[in-house]
C-alpha positions, 0 to 999 in steps of 0.5 A: 140779162145774167151771164147764164142766160147769155150763155144759153141764148148764145148756145141756142143761137149757134145750135140754131144756126148749125140746124138752119145750115148756118155751117157755112156761117163759120167757113167763108167760100172758097177764095173770098177773103171775109175779114175778122170781125173784132170789138173793144171796150176802152175805159174813158178819161177819170174812168167815168164811161166806157167806149165800145168800138168794133170793125168788120161788121155787117148790119144789123147788129145788136149790143148785149150788156149781160142785161139788156140787148140794144140795136147797133147802129153799123157804119157803111165800113163796117165799124160801130162807136158806143159811148155806155157808162155801165164800166164792169160789164162783159159786152157782145156783139149779137148777129140778128141774122142768122145767115150773117158772118160772126154770129157773135163777137165778145168785146175785149177790154183794153186799157186807156192809151189816150189819157194815162192816169197821173201818179199823184192826181193831188198835184197834176190837177186843180180840186173842184170845189165840193168834190170828194177830193176837196172834201177828203183834202179837207178831212186830211187836214182836219185830223192832222189839226186835230191831232196837234191840237190835242197834244198841245192841250185838251182845253182848247179845241182846234179852230180852222185859220180860214186866212189866206186859203181859198177853199170851199165850204165843203172843204171847211165843213169836212175839216171841222168834223175831222178836226173835231174827231180826232181831238175828242179821240185823243183827248177822251183816250187820256 
């Protein structure tokens, strides 16, 4: 469901709530304190997923991500917790019945306070063999080696010195490609 479609759905829910006597939905009865419902979207570690949490809800409820709507499991204390891999979308909690408080609640995006991102990720955590970071490091080292070899002589192509260094095959493949590319670029430009 796209943003316009979602707006139309939400607008129609509001109109139907008012037409069907749902005006009481927005104002609690005198003397009754209804806790405010809230929903937050927090990125998981390494920004690979998001965690959506909410409190102050009565079931049944649905979670809308702009394209699909799924049922939420609301706990007896009015809370829920859902993990989703769709990170860059706006989430909304929708009421199923018109007589429920808080017909829709937009979830607010918050930063991840639990695991701050390291300033220099290359120096703080080990590189997984074959990972993007491993390959990027191979390219970087290969580029430097290829440029250095070309500055010395365009007669001898760079050769990887694998002695004493523990790297993955993907690292050395990226190293060789980048070294040859840098070498050829400099030597062919002369």
